[in-house]
N, C-alpha and C positions, 0 to 999 in steps of 0.2 A: 313304562307302566304308569298309568294315571294314579293320582292320590286317591285313596280309598275312604269310604265311610268310617268314621272313628279316628282317622288320622288328624293330627294337628295341621292346620293349613299353613303352608310356608308363608312367612311374611314377605312383603315386597315393597319396593319404593319405585313408583312410576310417575311420569308426568302425564297430566290429563290434556285434553284438547285446548285448554287455556294456558298451559305451561305450569300449572300448579302441581306441587308434589303431593301424591296420594300414597298412603301406606295402609296396608290391611290392618295393622295394629292400631291405627287411628280410630277404628270402630269397635275395638275390643272393650267389652263391658258396656257398650252404648247401643249397638244395633247388630242385628243379623245382617249378613251380606250374601247377595247372590252374585257370584263371580262368574262371568260369562266370557269365554274365549270364542273369538270368531276369526275366520281367515283374513278377509280384506274388506275395507270400506268400498262402497260404490259397486259391489257385486250384487246380483239379484237376490240370492237366498239371504245373504247377510243383511241387506237393506230391508227385506221383508221382516226378518226376525227382529231387528232393532226398532223398526217402526211399530211393530206389534207391541213391543215392550213400552215404547213411548205412549201408545194409545191406552195402555193398561197400567201406567205408572202408579195410579192410586192403589192398585191391588198390593203393591209393594210398600208404599208409604203407609198404608193403613195397618200393615203388619210390622211396622217399625223396622223396615229393612232397607238397606242401601244397595242399589243396583250399581255394579261396576262392570263395564264391558271392555275387554282387552283384545287388541289386535297388534300385529307386528308393523302396522303403518306408522309413519312419522306423526308427530303432534300437529304439524301443519296440514297434512292430509285429513286428520281426524277433525280439526277445527272446521274446515270447509264442509266436510261430510255432515257434521252435527248441525251446522248452520243451514245447509241445504235441506236436511230432513227434519229440522226442528227438534233435535234430540237434546233434552235438558238434563240428562244424567251424565256422569263422567264417562268419557271414552278415554281409556288409558293406552299409552303407547309403549309397547314392548319392543321398540325398534332397536335400541342399543343399550347394552350389549344385545345383539339381535336374538330375540326369543328366549332370553334368560329366564323370565318368569314362566313362560309357556313350558319350557323344559322342566322347571321345578315342579310343575303340576302334571307333567307327563303327557302334555297335549301338543307338543311341537312336532310337526311332520318335517323331518330333516330333508327329505327328497324334494318337497315343494317349498320349503323355506317359510312356512307359516303355521299358525296354530290350527288344529282341527276344532270342531265344535264341541268344546267341553264346558260343562256348567257344574258349579260347586255351590251348594247351599251351606253356608258357614254360620254357626251360632255365635252368640255374643262372647263365648269363651274362646273362640277361634278354632273350634273343632268342626270338621266336615261332617255334616249330618245327612247329606244326600248328594248324589252326583250322577251325571249321565255324560257319555262321550259319544258323539255321532261323527260319521265320516263327513268329508267336505260337502258333498251334495245334499246331505240329509238334514232338513230343518228340525228344530226341537219344538216340543209342545210346551208353551208358556203355562198351561194349566198344571203341568207336573210340578213346576217350581212352586206355584201357589199351594198345591196340596202338600208338598214337602215343608213349606213354611208353617202351614197350619198344624203340622205334626210336632213342631218344636215345643 
C-alpha cells in the first residue's frame, strides 16, 4: 500500500545520475519536494512525462520545490538518459538494494521488478500532502502537482 496523505515521508539515500548522494532529509526545512517514481528510462510514457517536467521546471522552481525522479535503473543508465533528453533535475537510482525506496513508498511492482507511476508532494516538514499512483501505462498530469503545491 502506498504512503498516504498526512504520513511522514520515509527518508532515503540514493545516488543520482552523477553519482552524488541525495537524501530526502537534505531538503527538510528548506524546500518542498515532488518525489516522482517512474518505471524505466528510455520508455515512451516515462520519457514523455520526464520531458514535460523538464519543459515546465520553472513551475517547480518558482514554488521553491525540488523535483526528484526515481527509477530502478542504474546510475549509468540514468546519466545517459538525462544527457540524451536534457534533463537537469536529479534522476535517482533505486537500483540496489533493488527497489528498496520504491517499496518503502508502496509503489514497487514485484511481478515486473520496477516502480509504478507514483508521485508524492512532500512539504518542508517531510509530510506527504498529496499523492497519486497510476498503473504502468497511465501518464500523470503535471498540472495536478502544481495545484497541490499551490495548496501548501
